[in-house]
MARVOVEX-207595 format. One record per atom (N, C-alpha, C, O, CB): residue in one letter; y, x, z. Coordinates in pm, whole numbers, plus 50000, padded with zeros to 5 digits. Each point is the difference from the previous one (the first is absolute). Glycine has a CB too. Example, Ala and Ser with C-alpha at 12.3 -4.5 7.8 and 13.67 -1.06 7.14 Angstrom:
residues 2
a494315131950780;a501194991150000;a501205009050000;a499985010450066;a498854970750059;s502225015449803;s501195008250006;s501094992350073;s501115005150017;s498265006749768;
This chain:
residues 351
m476679852985815;m500514993249881;m499685008049875;m500035012350004;m501824977450132;p497845003749751;p499675007249878;p501195008049947;p501144995750011;p497184986749935;c501395029049997;c501045008749944;c500574993849873;c499264995149916;c499605025150181;v502474980049891;v500654993549886;v499745007549870;v500204994449892;v501544997150261;n497815021049855;n499785007949879;n498614997849940;n499735004749889;n501855012250202;k497564976349979;k498674997549947;k500054989549890;k500874991350000;k498135014850222;k500044994849686;k499894989749897;k499644986750065;k499154999450089;k500165017849739;k501344972150126;k499774986850056;k499124991749906;k500274999049880;k501955002050240;i496734993249936;i499064992049923;i499994985850056;i499704997950117;i498875022549831;l501764970049969;l499984986050041;l498564994950003;l499265001449902;l503044995150000;v497294997750210;v498674994250015;v500164985150025;v500594995950101;v498445025949990;a500454969949817;a500284985750005;a498734991849980;a499594997849886;a502725006750028;p497064991050194;p498804991549988;p500344985249987;p501044995550048;p497715021450085;l500374975849803;l500124985549989;l499784993750137;l499165004650077;l500064996149682;n501524988850269;n499804992550124;n499084988149971;n500454988949973;n501835018150116;w496404995749918;w498994989549981;w498865003450095;w499095007349963;w501564988449791;g499414998950368;g499175005350105;g500555013650041;g501145003349968;g496834984049946;l501245020550156;l500465013250044;l499265011449931;l500265011750028;l500314978250191;g498505006749692;g499185010349937;g500775010049916;g499745012050007;g498464971649993;h502765011549921;h500775009049914;h500835009750085;h500095011849968;h499994970449853;a500535012750285;a500805008650087;a499135009750077;a500365011750014;a501334970250005;s497175013550032;s499155008650082;s499425011549920;s499855011150052;s499604969450091;r500215017249729;r499435011049922;r501095009649953;r499685010949952;r498464974149974;c503125011250086;c501095009349970;c500285009450117;c500655010349983;c500344972549865;i498515013750272;i500255008450117;i499475014249983;i500755009450027;i499164970050113;p498845022849816;p499555013949980;p500775007249889;p500145012250004;p497614980850076;i502734999549823;i500805006249893;i501355004550054;i500485010849967;i498374974849861;i501765006150256;i501285003650063;i499825012250087;i500835009149999;i499914966849997;e498175024450081;e499725011650086;e499785012649917;e500435010850039;e498574973950133;a500345013849714;a499765011549912;a501305005049937;a500195012149985;a497514979249968;l503184999650011;l501315004049947;l500755008550102;l500565010449966;l499524968749893;i499925016350265;i500695007450107;i499355013750019;i500705010050015;i499914968350098;a498055022149885;a499285012750018;a500285009749887;a499875012250017;a498364975550105;n502155007049761;n500295008649884;n501505002049980;n500465002849889;n497434989150005;n502875006650215;n501425003350001;n500834990849909;n501015004249943;n498355019350105;l500204964049939;l500754990049926;l500454989150097;l499374997950104;l499315006949683;t502394988450181;t500544989750088;t499754986149943;t500614996349900;t501155019750179;p497364976349982;p499794986349954;p501194991150035;p500605001250107;p496925001949920;v502814988049881;v500964989450023;v499234986949982;v499364998149897;v502675015950023;l498024977350178;l499154988150001;l500734987949943;l501214998650016;l497595010550183;a500444982249735;a500584987749946;a498924989349986;a498935002649944;a502835010749933;s498514975050173;s499114988549983;s500714987850057;s501234999650006;s496685015050008;d501314975450028;d500574988250063;d498994994150097;d498835003949998;d502614991549800;g498994995550285;g499104992850090;g499205008850093;g500505010250048;g499384972849779;d498885013050200;d499155007150095;d499655014149953;d499805008950082;d499284969249989;a500835023949797;a499715013449948;a501095009750040;a499725011350041;a499044978749766;l502505005750181;l501125008550039;l500035001850151;l500295010950050;l501014981349749;n498404997150275;n499965000950147;n498985010450044;n500275007950091;n500414968149926;l498145023849920;l498965009650036;l500455014349976;l499865008550088;l498414974449857;l502285019849937;l500425013749968;l501135004650091;l500045011750040;l499274984649722;r501594994750271;r501105003750091;r499495003250139;r500535008950067;r501024976649801;k497425007450177;k499435002850131;k499195012949999;k500005007450098;k499934968049949;e499395027349842;e499205012249989;e500885012549981;e499675010850048;e498474975549854;f502985011950029;f500895011449969;f501444996450034;f500834998349910;f497605009449906;p501884991350313;p501334995450041;p501155009349963;p501154995649997;p497724993050187;t500855024149786;t501085009449968;t500305000649850;t501005006049959;t498335007250240;l499824980649719;l500235000449856;l500954989049956;l500014989150057;l497725020849911;k503064993049931;k500944990149947;k499224989449922;k499035003149932;k502825014250056;s498594970350022;s499294989249933;s500964989949941;s501144998550044;s496945004750111;y501434989849743;y500804990149928;y499224987149982;y498775000049988;y502465018449894;q499514970650115;q499404986849977;q499984997349850;q501025001649931;q499794990050294;l498025004249724;l499854996149860;l499874984849990;l499624993650098;l499295028549848;p501394972149939;p499824985549982;p498554996150020;p499095007349960;p502844992349879;s497844988950222;s498654995450025;s499384993749876;s500684993249923;s499935003050315;y498095006349742;y499264993549892;y499614985750038;y499634992049914;y499515030450012;n500954974650204;n499674986650050;n498624995249957;n499834988649958;n502595006250039;i496595014150014;i498624996649966;i499364992950118;i499995005250112;i499845014649730;k499654968350134;k499354992350105;k498684994549949;k499844997049881;k502404997050219;y496815004849992;y498734994149966;y500074984750010;y500844994450070;y497985026350011;s500284973149847;s499794985750016;s499174997950126;s499305009150045;s500824986749704;a499954992150308;a499174996750116;a498574996749957;a499114999150084;a502924992650037;g497765006449749;g498674996549949;g499225012149956;g500345011450034;g500564967049895;n498025019349995;n499105010749958;n500325005649863;n499265008649951;n499024980950187;s502785006049798;s500385005349869;s501405005850009;s500974992950026;s497574990349857;q501555029950094;q501295006750011;q500665002349865;q501195003149994;q497985007750212;k500064987749685;k500535003649869;k501254992049964;k501015005749959;k496685000249971;t502244980850086;t501144991649966;t501225003850081;t501115001049948;t497334980449993;q501345020750189;q501115003550089;q500655013049956;q501225001149998;q497644986950190;l500315022149776;l500545013049963;l500674999549863;l501005006849977;l497235004250161;l501224981049770;l500634998649870;l501364993350012;l500935003049925;l496814995949969;l502364991850202;l501264992950019;l501115009350047;l501174997449975;l497534982150077;v500935031450017;v501035009150049;v500295011249900;v500825008750028;v498464986150206;s500065005149650;s500175010949905;s501465001649956;s500505011149988;s497154985249935;a503034992550053;a501405000649960;a500855005850114;a500945007549976;a498734972849871;t499975016050277;t500705005350117;t499795015050012;t500925007550033;t498814970550082;v499035026549857;v499695014250007;v500795007849895;v500525010850029;v497184983850057;i502405000049794;i500765006649893;i501475001450039;i500615010649982;i497804980149848;k502154998550225;k501415000450042;k500205010250111;k500985007550000;k499274968449936;a498805024550159;a500115009550111;a499895014449951;a500705008850050;a498334974050103;s500095019649748;s499835013649948;s501265004849927;s500345011850004;s497204984149974;i503154994849957;i501275003449935;i501055003550104;i500765009649984;i498694975349823;k500595007250300;k500955002550108;k499715013250070;k500925007650031;k499354967850000;e498445027349993;e499665012250072;e500305012549917;e500285010750054;e497954976650071;r501705011349743;r500365011249912;r501465003950022;r500345011850003;r497964980749827;k502554997350186;k501435002650024;k500225006250138;k500865008750017;k499744972149833;v498635014650247;v500105005650135;v499565014649999;v500615008450066;v498994968950035;v499335025849824;v499515013749991;v501055009149936;v500165011550041;v497474979949942;e503085003549917;e501085007749938;e501085003450102;e500525011150001;e499014977749780;k500795001650306;k501005002450105;k499505010250101;k500755008650045;k500114968149925;i497845022250066;i499425009650095;i500055014149941;i500315009650069;i498184972450024;h501205019049777;h500025013149933;h501405006050001;h500175012050021;h497924980749834;k502904999150121;k501395004950001;k500395005050138;k500735009850014;k499854974149802;e498935009250286;e500365003850138;e499195011750051;e500535008650070;e500084967949971;e498105024149925;e499105010050057;e499765011949909;e499645010850049;e499304970950075;g501245016849745;g499675010849908;g498515002649998;g499565011150030;g502684998950010;l496994979949926;l498545000950004;l499455010149899;l500585002049893;l499374974350182;s498945029949961;s499285009049909;s498734993849947;s499365005549910;s501585013850213;g498684969249931;g498794993449955;g499814986550066;g500674996950099;g498325025449861;i500114969949985;i499724986550051;i498494998050007;i499275003749908;i502894987449995;i497385002950207;i498624995850014;i500014985250031;i500414995850108;i498835027149974;s500324969249822;s499984985450015;s498564995350016;s499155002749916;s502954995149946;d497644995050246;d498694994150018;d500074985349959;d500354991350080;d499095024950109;n500224981249684;n499944986549945;n501344992749998;n500034987750000;n497665011650080;r503425008049917;r501304993749980;r500455003349858;r500275011649968;r500354990050280;f499444988149668;f500185001949856;f501355006249964;f500085008049906;f498434972650060;g502555015950107;g501345004449963;g500455012750067;g501125004549976;g499394972249988;v498645029350119;v500405012150071;v499655012249915;v498995006750022;v500664982050202;r501205014149679;r499845011549911;r501345002749932;r500824991049984;r496715003949978;l502665017649998;l501195003949925;l499585009849891;l499155008650023;l502354987950180;k499105002249680;k499645008849889;k500415014450026;k499345009349953;k500904971349894;e500865021350228;e500555013650015;e499285008550103;e500245012150006;e501924978549928;i496965003650148;i499245007950098;i498534996049996;i499684988649964;i502375013450184;p497045007249887;p498564996849997;p499674988050090;p500394999550116;p499125024649838;s499784966449989;s499654987850072;s498494997849996;s499395000049893;s502874990050052;v497155008350174;v498564998350015;v499684985850045;v500734994250080;v499025030349975;y499154970149894;y499554986650037;y498645001350067;y499085005949943;y502214983449865;i498585005250313;i498725000250072;i499324986549988;i500604989650027;i500305027750134;t497834982949799;t499214987749995;t498525003349992;t499625010449946;t502284977649943;h497285003350165;h498555001049977;h499574989049904;h498824998849968;h500825011250262;q501334982149724;q499704988849909;q500605002449862;q500944993149960;q498984991350236;i499545025349732;i500435001549861;i499564987649923;i500664995549906;i499185029950107;n499034969350028;n499534987149948;n500224989550108;n499535001550112;n498755009749739;v502444978350115;v500324989450096;v499084988149976;v500144993049900;v502275014650114;f496664990350076;f499054989149983;f500664986650029;f500654998250103;f497475017349960;s501724975049844;s500584986750016;s499134989449933;s500524990249947;s501775020150062;g496404991749994;g499114990449939;g500055000849848;g499885010849942;g500414974450255;k499885003449738;k500014999349854;k501205007149938;k499995003249881;k498794975450137;t502255023750061;t501215006649947;t500055014950032;t501055006249987;t500154972150037;t497665027650019;t499985014150040;t500505009349889;t500745009450027;t497354985350123;v501515002749726;v500435008549888;v501524999949989;v500615010549976;v497244984949902;i502754993150138;i501464998749988;i500715006850117;i500915008049979;i498794970449897;t499895018450246;t500675005750117;t499835015250005;t500915007250042;t498724971350081;s499215026449834;s499775014549998;s500915006749898;s500585010550028;s497054985850041;k502504997849813;k500855005649896;k501465000350042;k500705009849977;k497694982149852;v502054997350233;v501384999450048;v500265011050102;v501025006949996;v499024968349964;h499025026450133;h500175010250104;h499985014049940;h500785008650041;h498154976050126;q500205017849737;q499935013249937;q501275003249922;q500415011649992;q497114985949994;n503104992449958;n501285002149931;n501095004050098;n500885008049968;n498454975249857;i500625011150296;i500955003850105;i499745014350044;i500945007950013;i499234968250063;i498565027449946;i499635013450044;i500455010549899;i500425010950037;i497624979650086;a501865006149748;a500345009549893;a501475004250003;a500375010149940;a497844979549922;k502635002750207;k501425003350008;k500285010950102;k501115005450007;k499414971349926;f498465026650148;f500155010450101;f499455013349946;f499225000249905;f500604982650280;d500605028249877;d499575013249954;d498545002750036;d499295006649924;d503065001550100;e497224987050091;e498615001650041;e499554987750078;e500814992850058;e499465032349948;c498414972849994;c499404989650083;c499025006750095;c499055006649957;c501214975849860;w499975015950313;w499115005850101;w499054989350051;w500444989650050;w501325027350015;v496954985649923;v498974990750047;v499415005550130;v499425010850000;v500054981649763;p500685000350349;p499445004650126;p498504997750008;p499534990850066;p502665004650042;d497085013149824;d498534999349998;d499485013349949;d500765008249948;d499254966650015;n498695027350053;n499365011849944;n499894998649849;n500134989049946;n498595014650269;i501045007349718;i499975000349853;i498934990749944;i500124995449887;i500705028050120;n498144973750072;n498944991149954;n500234985450039;n499094991849990;n499365027450027;s502774977650027;s500364986350040;s499004994450101;s499514988849986;s501555007649790;q498665011550327;q498984996450099;q500254986350063;q499064992250016;q500645032050030;f501544973049989;f500304987450070;f500634989549908;f499684988150012;f500625025150196;s500574990849703;s500714990349915;s499154995049883;s500274989349946;s501855021850117;g496874996649897;g499124995549893;g500724996649872;g500825007849951;g497684983950223;d501204996649769;d500584995949872;d501504997550007;d500674999349897;d497144990750047;l502735008850177;l501444997650013;l500825011749946;l501094998149946;l498464987750254;s499925026449813;s500785011749960;s499445007349878;s500535010449962;s500124991850275;l498284992649703;l499445006449881;l500864996849879;l500344988449976;l497345010450122;i502675011449825;i500914998049887;i499655009649886;i499715011750023;i502114980750134;k498205002449721;k499755008349882;k501285002549921;k499995007249900;k497684983750090;n503415003150055;n501285001449930;n500605013750027;n500525002550110;n499854972749906;s499585033749886;s500485013750018;s501525000950012;s500535010550036;s497484997349837;k502694981450096;k501465000250009;k500485000450146;k501115004350029;k499004982949755;l499025008550306;l500375000150141;l499655013550062;l498875004749987;l500784970550027;k501315030950054;k499785012850066;k499514997350142;k500794999250094;k501005012149764;v496884987450156;v499394996250126;v499495012250075;v499365008849942;v500004969149960;r500955022650228;r499485010650087;r499334993450121;r500614991950070;r501215024449854;y496934987350100;y499294995050116;y500305009450117;y499655011849997;y498504977849859;i502495005050248;i500525008550107;i499115000150124;i500375005550104;i501914989849811;g496544998650075;g499064999950111;g500104987350083;g500984992649991;g499165032150014;a498844973050076;a499964988150085;a500865002450124;a499495002150110;a498194991949807;i503625005650062;i500955003850105;i500034989750113;i499764988149981;i501615023749846;s498944993350292;s500134991450117;s500975006450098;s500155012250004;s497494978949966;r503015000550109;r500925005150103;r499265004150126;r500615005350093;r501184979949815;f496885012450097;f499245002050124;f499115012549996;f499735005649894;f500314969950137;k499525028650089;k499055010950015;k498874995450093;k500234993050099;k501585024349864;k496984986850003;k498834996350080;k500005007750131;k500255012050004;k498454982849787;k501004997950318;k499915006150132;k498674995950065;k499604988449992;k502945011650032;n496815009550039;n498774997150072;n500344996750145;n500015008750087;n498655006649760;i501624971950176;i500394995450133;i499094988650043;i499414993349915;i503005013750044;p497484990550172;p499134989250048;p500424986449945;p501194997349980;p498405015950228;k499434978449767;k500284986649950;k500484991050113;k499465000150111;k498805002949708;k502784989350151;k500614991250099;k499824985349964;k499884991450088;k501785026449961;y498304979349819;y499914986149955;y498774998149911;y499675008649918;y502834989250095;d496844990950005;d498904996449911;d500534995649864;d499385002449897;d499234991050301;l502545000049805;l500594994549878;l501515001749999;l500674996850098;l497454986649887;l502395021649905;l501455000849977;l500344990949883;l499435001549892;l500705022350198;i500784967049932;i500494991349892;i501395004649961;i500895000850084;i497734979649999;v501565022849791;v501315004149949;v500414990549889;v499415000249892;v500165024250168;l501424967449966;l500494990749900;l501185005949925;l500745008350054;l498474972550086;s500965014849736;s501115004749918;s500144990549883;s499234990549985;s500415033750083;g501354978449848;g500154992049879;g501114989850011;g500584997850107;g497035005549849;a502674990449930;a501094990549991;a499634986650063;a498834996550012;a501955014949780;e500254981350246;e499814986550053;e499884990149884;e500465002949890;e500845003050319;p498084982349814;p499484995350130;p498565004050028;p499444996350103;p502104984849874;q497865026849932;q498575003150016;q499725008550124;q498944998750060;q500835000049694;r501175009950286;r499785007950121;r499844990750121;r499085001550079;r502255017749823;s499594971250110;s499964990750113;s498774990949996;s499424996950103;s503065003749903;l497124995349874;l498824991549987;l498755007150050;l499184994150070;l501894994449735;l498795024350158;l498845007650047;l500095002450151;l498984999750069;l500815011349705;e501404991550275;e500185002250143;e499514987950080;e499305001450101;e502675013749852;e498394973150002;e499594987750068;e498474998650001;e499414996350101;e502754992949830;i497235013849955;i498534999149990;i499345009950096;i499074996450072;i501134996549687;l500285019550242;l499365010450080;l500194997950150;l499105002950078;l501255012749734;i500814979350228;i500234997650143;i498954990350056;i499475002150109;i503005001949858;e497254985649957;e499004990350045;e498595006150001;e499194996950087;e502244984649823;k498305027249992;k498655005949987;k499705009850114;k498875000550049;k501294996849702;i500855010550290;i499735011050094;i500094995950146;i499645007850088;i501235007549740;k499604972650198;k500114995750140;k498645000150070;k499925003050120;k502044982949816;k496995011049990;k498664999550058;k499165012349964;k498815000650030;k501324974549960;y500515034749945;y499315012249960;y500155010150113;y500995007350006;y499434988449746;q498615004750338;q500155007550124;q499775015049983;q499075005850057;q500214973750063;k501595026449800;k500035014649988;k501455004450011;k500924991949985;k496995008449869;k502305012650172;k501375004850021;k500715001349865;k499525006849909;k499765005650300;i501884981049780;i500704998949873;i501455004250013;i500664997050099;i497814984549835;m502035025549965;m501445002449984;m500444992349876;m499405001449893;m500505021750218;f501144969049903;f500504991549892;f501425004349965;f500934997750078;f497614982949997;v501635025849809;v501345004249952;v500454989749896;v499414999149892;v500125025950151;r501494967449989;r500384988449921;r500695003549867;r499924992249905;r500294995650309;g500445023549779;g500675003949876;g501334993149977;g500364997049886;g497435007150021;v502964993450201;v501334994049989;v501005008650077;v499725004250112;v499294972549864;f502155025849964;f501035007850069;f500824990650088;f500964993749955;f499135023149855;s499514982550314;s500684991350096;s500005006850136;s499025006250040;s500294973249832;d501815019350199;d500115005550135;d499594989950105;d500005003150120;d501825011849801;k497824973050036;k499534990050093;k498625003950053;k499235006949932;k502114975349948;k498365013350239;k498715002950060;k498894993349918;k500104988149972;k500965014050257;p497895005449732;p498924993949920;p499264989550080;p499975000650123;p499795020649747;p499634969150062;p499314989250070;p498775005050076;p499355009649958;p501474974549868;i498865009350285;i498795002950076;i498874991749941;i500084987749995;i501255017650218;i497615001349743;i498874993049935;i498874997650097;i499534988750015;i501105021749768;a498925000250283;a498914999250098;a499985012950080;a500625009949962;a498024974649888;n500635015450261;n499975011850087;n499395012249931;n500365011450033;n499464973350161;h499275013149711;h499335011249934;h500735004649874;h499525008649927;h498324983050164;v503335002549884;v500765003149879;v501375005850035;v500824993250062;v497974988449815;a501465030950083;a501335005950011;a500764997349871;a499395000049893;a499775018250265;t502144979449850;t500784996649880;t501245008849987;t500575004750099;t498604971849918;a501235025549859;a501255007049969;a500574993949874;a499254996449909;a499955025250199;n502104977149886;n500624994649879;n499855009649883;n499684995949889;n501964991550254;y498595025449883;y499855010449898;y499815013450069;y500245001250120;y501184985849715;m498165022850089;m499885013650051;m500505009649894;m499754998149881;m498284995650264;l502685016649896;l500385010649909;l498835009549981;l498984998950069;l503434999150001;s497735011449839;s498865008149955;s499255006950113;s498774999750003;s502465003849788;k499485002650302;k499355007750107;k499104991150084;k498855003650027;k503095012049978;d498564972850035;d499214990950084;d498874993449922;d498904998250052;d503134997750087;l498255000649735;l498964993549918;l498885009849969;l498834996250001;l502894988649900;e498615027650073;e498995010449978;e499105001250122;e498785001049988;e502795011349859;e499044987550271;e499255001250125;e499034988350018;e498825002050031;e503115010450071;v498574975549877;v499184988250029;v498894998149896;v498934994950033;v503064994450077;i498255014949767;i498934999349899;i498905009950035;i498814996849991;i502854996349833;n498755019050215;n499015010250036;n499144995750117;n498835003750008;n502735013749908;e499004974850177;e499264996450120;e499354986149990;e499614994250101;e501965020150029;s498304980449747;s499384987049978;s498735001449917;s499935008549911;s502324980550102;e496755002850017;e498725000649930;e500074993849860;e499565006049902;e499304993150320;v501704988849768;v500094992749875;v501424995149980;v500654995650094;v496934997549923;i502895007749859;i501354995349967;i499894988049907;i499355000749895;i501605022650133;l499694965950010;l500084987949918;l501394999349941;l500995000250073;l497294987650069;a501805011449723;a501305000449935;a499934993949861;a498924997049950;a501675023550181;r500574977649808;r500064996749860;r499485012049920;r500045011350048;r501944972849989;s497545013249844;s499515010949915;s501125005649914;s499855001949879;s497874987650118;g503435013350069;g501105006649931;g499655014449971;g499255006250076;g502384978650037;y498905020549779;y499585013349956;y500365010950100;y499185008850028;y501074983549738;s500975007350289;s500415010250097;s499144999350125;s499695010450059;s502654988649852;t497284989150130;t499114998450115;t498665006649974;t499465006750087;t501694971849973;i498325019649820;i498725006149963;i500085015350007;i499105006550052;i500394973749800;l501595025450095;l500175014650004;l500135005150144;l499445010450034;l501664988749740;d499644993650309;d500165004150140;d498674999950073;d499695009350074;d502644981549924;l496874998849981;l498724998950069;l499005010249947;l499145004850074;l501304970949964;a499675027649833;a499135010349943;a500325013650059;a499105008050027;a500734978849761;k501455015950233;k500415012850058;k499455001450142;k499665011050045;k502434988849814;l497824989050212;l499525000350138;l498514997050012;l499464999450110;l502824993949961;n497055004749813;n498544998049995;n499564988350090;n499195001650091;n500525023049863;k500864963550017;k499804988550087;k499094989349939;k499904998549879;k502335006250215;k497124987949995;k499304987849962;k501054989049986;k500944999250081;k496915007950040;a502014984449779;a501034989949976;a499394986949955;a498874999449951;a502735018649991;f499184971450075;f499684986849946;f501284994749937;f501054999750065;f497104995850109;f501765000149699;f501214995949928;f500044985049974;f498984993649974;f501075028949921;i501164972150112;i500284986249959;i501135000649899;i501165000750040;i498074989550185;p500475009649646;p501065001049899;p500934988050004;p499584988950036;p498885024549821;t502794988850106;t500964989049992;t499524990149893;t499735004149888;t502185011050185;p497994972249960;p499504990049903;p500795000149870;p501234999249999;p498034986750193;g499995015249697;g500644999349869;g500675012849953;g500535000449889;g499794976250159;q499665034050035;q500585012649955;q498885008449937;q499155005650069;q502654993850114;y498235001249685;y498905006149924;y499745014550040;y498855004250008;y501724980749803;e500485022550214;e499835014150034;e499205001650129;e499045007750004;e503134997549881;q498224987550220;q499295001250128;q498584994749990;q499095005550062;q503084992350057;e497634991749804;e498654994749982;e499125010249927;e498835001850035;e502104974749960;y499635030049903;y499255010349927;y499655011750092;y498875004750000;y502304988649787;l499815011350292;l499775011350089;l498964996750107;l499175008450033;l503194999249924;a497704980350098;a499014996050101;a498604999749939;a499045004850062;a502704981650058;e498155008149759;e498704999649931;e499525014149969;e498815002950011;e501774974749891;r500335031150059;r499645013849966;r499475007450124;r498995006949993;r502764993249824;m498944998450298;m499555006550122;m498614995050041;m499195007650053;m503214995150019;s497354984449904;s498714994250034;s498895005349907;s498925003650045;s502264975850041;k499115020949783;k499025004849903;k499655014850021;k498885004249973;k501994978949865;l500115024650211;l499775014150029;l499355002150137;l499785011350043;l502204994349814;n497704983250210;n499385000350133;n500895007150103;n499505006750090;n498254993149800;l503574998650095;l500945006250093;l500464990450109;l500135003950116;l500615011049700;a499514972550146;a500484990350098;a499764985849948;a500154997649880;a501595018850203;p497904974250005;p499814986149960;p501334992549998;p501025005150046;p496674995450049;y502274987449851;y501204991649997;y499614985450002;y498834996549980;y502435021249893;a499724973950152;a499824985549994;a501314993849956;a501075005650026;a497144994750155;s501734988549755;s501224992849964;s500624994350127;s499324998350102;s499784996149667;q502175002750224;q500714994850117;q499414986750048;q499924997550120;q502155014049799;d497514980149987;d499454986950034;d498585000750057;d499584991450077;d501854999049745;n497845020150138;n498595000850039;n499715010050111;n498855002450035;n500624991249735;f501605012350287;f499785010050105;f499574993550131;f500554989850041;f501145024949849;n497324991350174;n499694996550138;n499735012950077;n499645010249942;n499404967249989;i501155022050198;i499995012150083;i498655007050000;i499935012150021;i501814977550120;e497175002849836;e498675006149999;e499835009949885;e499185009150008;e499934970250099;k501665018849786;k499885008749883;k500475014350028;k499685009249923;k500644970849934;l500425022150251;l500485013450032;l498855009850023;l500155012049981;l501894977850119;a496825004949941;a498845008750025;a499565007149873;a499355010550007;a499924974250176;l501075009849700;l499635006249873;l500635013749983;l499455008749932;l500324968549969;a501395024950161;a500715012849984;a499145011850041;a500125010849944;a502034977350096;y496975009950058;y499165010850050;y498865003349905;y499385010550011;y501214982750220;t499144997949674;t498915002249905;t500485007149873;t499185003749916;t499694976050174;f502445022149896;f500565007149885;f500345014550037;f500115003250118;f500824975049794;k499225030349989;k500225014450023;k501325003050068;k500125009750074;k498484994749729;g502404987350171;g501335002950051;g500815007449894;g499455005649905;g499674995250330;l502184999149782;l500905006049901;l500165014950025;l500135004550114;l501074973749864;k498805029349912;k500215014450010;k500405005349864;k499394996549899;k498955005450290;s502675006649809;s500455005949874;s499085011549961;s499475007050086;s502914986349965;t497455008749819;t499175011149952;t500745013250009;t499395010649988;t499434973749860;t502485015050172;t500795012450015;t500874998750124;t500524989350030;t499495014649719;e500145007150321;e500875000350117;e501405003949955;e500235011149953;e497834995050200;v502884984549862;v501375002749958;v500895000750123;v500474989850050;v499164998549728;d500605023950272;d500845001750117;d501475001549962;d500904996050074;d497175014550044;k502154995449766;k501375002149955;k500124996349853;k499095002549921;k501235015850249;i500814975949795;i500274997049860;i500355012949929;i500795008050051;i500014968750006;n498625025549827;n500215012349925;n501485001849968;n500614991349938;n497095006949965;s502865013050138;s501435002549977;s500365001149851;s501164998949963;s498915012750258;d498934990649695;d500255000749856;d500574987049946;d500674999949897;d497495016650083;l501554972450090;l500534987049957;l501525000249989;l500584993649912;l497464995350196;f502585018549981;f501464999650010;f500715009649906;f501235000749999;f498474992750235;k499535014149687;k500625008949902;k500794992449895;k500895005449935;k497255010850102;l501514971149946;l500714991549904;l501484999050035;l500854998049913;l497044988950049;f502425014450166;f501374998650047;f500765013250003;f501175000450038;f498084980250097;
């Protein structure tokens, strides 16, 4: 159990897919390694993941932002419609954070894209790779709004190399008012030289209903794809996963240790072009094929960027066919320009 005399740092990722929570895992581990006690806070599957990864750490439920995707190819309208809900939730979570601080005596806060998780009286950090929020014709507006939110925090940590190797224009900023620190292409995984077991690993993630829509498409595609496949559905369920075919192994979800193992032992990974997924695959130097979430500008930009850099191919959800997977072998594969085994302990001097 953590020592009560250690400084307590609240770590609160957004519950929008599992990417925000998963990239907080190496930060939580680094806090522990530096004699600090993480206190966890989130909602939904993000909170479930952190509780399963760190069962001995104290955790709190935060108000949900209730972010959902549209079933169609345009997400902007759907996300704009929830903006009022997000504002209300951020106000509520600010009050919850005040209560947590009174109970725990926090020494610092690390918020991964949760707008209301900050307090003026203690150092508060905001994690994001999207200093610029792409939204089509409204990009200037959404970026400015997000930067105004970031400015309320003491520091902004960008999980990328100083040259924005993976995030590109998403994290480039000329606004000197923002205290930005590039903390490296962090990942919860480590590369292992082990025998290959699967020709293809499918890892699904993200908000509904788009996760389920892609799952349905892929199940039909891989039934006749006679190669050895592991299919990780990305749902927290104790029910037995569906049987797809004899050559396909399935799992509802995997925690970090098992997922690290199966990625290392797979030739090609098929996944959404979520930013945390890209960093994880780069750390493990993997061949990949991406299918960005329809209408999500960030994932579409990242998929296009990986393709232009000759790192990994992609296809839209509507235009994907199983034969396109062969393209993954013609690209260089993902790899970080810097090896980041440990998060620099200097980051935590703020606390």
